Every structure is written in C-alpha cells, then in structure tokens.
N, C-alpha and C positions, 0 to 999 in steps of 0.2 A: 886425591887432591883435586880441588875444583879450580877453575880458571883464576879466580881472585887470589887464591893462595899461591898459585904459580906466579902471578903478577907481583905479589908481595916479595916472593923469593927472588925474582929477577931484579926488582928495585933494590933489594939489599945487596945483590951481587954487583950490579953495574951502575947504581945510583939512579936518581930520578924518583918519580912517583909510580905507584902501581898502575895508575891510569895510563901511563906511557906505554906499558907493555900489554895491557888488557886486550886490545884488539887481536894481537897475535895469539895470546893464550886462549882467548875465546874461539878464534878460528880453529885451532887444533882440536878443541873439545866440541866443536859444533856438530860433530857426528852423533852426539847424544840425542840430537833431534830425530835421528833416523833409527838408532838402536839404543834402547834404554838400559843396557847392561854393559859390562866391560868389553864386550865384542865390538862396541863402537870404536875402540882404539884401532881396529884393523883398517879403518878408513884413512886416518892421517898420522897415527903414531908409528911412523917408520921413516926410513931414509928418504923415500919419495915424498912424503909429507913435509919433510924439512925443506926440500928443494921447492915444493909448491908454495910454502910460506914465503920463500925468497922471491918467487915470481909475483906473488900477490902484494907483498909489502915492500919489495925492493931489497937490495943487498944489505942495507944498514938502516938502523933506526936512530934518529937524532934525538938524544936525551940530553937536554941542556946544550953544552958545547961538545959533548962526547958522541961518537958514532959507535953503536953496538951492532955487530953482525947479526942479522936476523936468523941466520942458520944456527948460531950459538944459542939464541933464545929458544928456538924450536927444539934443538937437541936437548937442552937442559930440561925443558918441559917433559919430554918423552922419558928421559933418564930418571927424572923424579917420580914419574908414574910407574915405570916398568923395571928400572934398575939397569937397563942397557938400551942400546939403539938397534932395534931389529930392522930388517929389510922387508919389503912386501912378500918376498919369497918365504920368510919365516912364518908368516900368517897363512899362506895358502898351501904350503908343502903337505899338510895333513888333510887338506880339503878333498873330499871325494869328487871325482869328475862325474858330472851329471850329463845325460844325453842332450839336454837342451843347450848346454854350453857349446856344443858343436853345431848348433843350428838344426837339430833333429826335429824340433817342433816349429819350424819356420811357418809363418802364416802370411798369406797375401792379403793386404789391406788396400782398398782403393785410396788413391792419393788424396782424395777429398777428406778422408778420415784422419790423415796425418797433418793437414793444414788447418790452422785455426781460422784463417780468413783466406778467401780466394783472392789471388793477386788481381789488381785492377788492370 
C-alpha cells in the first residue's frame, strides 16, 4: 500500500481529508528513498518508528475539531502493511553480526575531512 492509500484509509477512519494525514504516512514510507524494496520497512515500520512519528508530528493531529493521536495513525499504517506491529528487535534478531559493527574497521580521519567548513 502506498502513502496516499494509507491517507485515504486514515481519513475514512478518523474523518477529514487524506491530505490531513499524508505528511505522517509519507514520513513512515520515506525509507523507500534509501531502500527500494520491502526491506525499507525496517527503518520506520516498528514500535520505535511510531514513537518517532509522535516526536516529529506531535502527540495529536488536529483534523477539523477532532484530535487524532499520531501514534494511532502510525500504528494503523504499519498494521495495514504488515498485519502486526513489530519492534526493531524483530527486524534485527536474524541479522548476522558483522565485524565492522563492533568498530573492527575503525579508520582515523583528520578533523578537516569531517568538517564542511573550518570554523571562523
């Protein structure tokens, strides 16, 4: 399901127009910019992604005179896509641990390479 269809679904559930919900729905699916297949869901389609939406958009979305909890909007999006609400652990529990994850390939870079501009 794409962001627009999630927004249509949310508008049917809580009232208002799809455009009211589209920023939240688009944010959750924005990981498609990074990964072009269903693995993109590992970025925001979980419980931590729900709480991130609340941080970004606030605890509620005002739709007309009604306040809709942002967490409910995000949870519904994920459940529509996956059928349940996983945690980040559900995504990584089968991930193999790579040596670089522990800093085994640590590289030393001069500070000048890390700064875009030298401070004045």
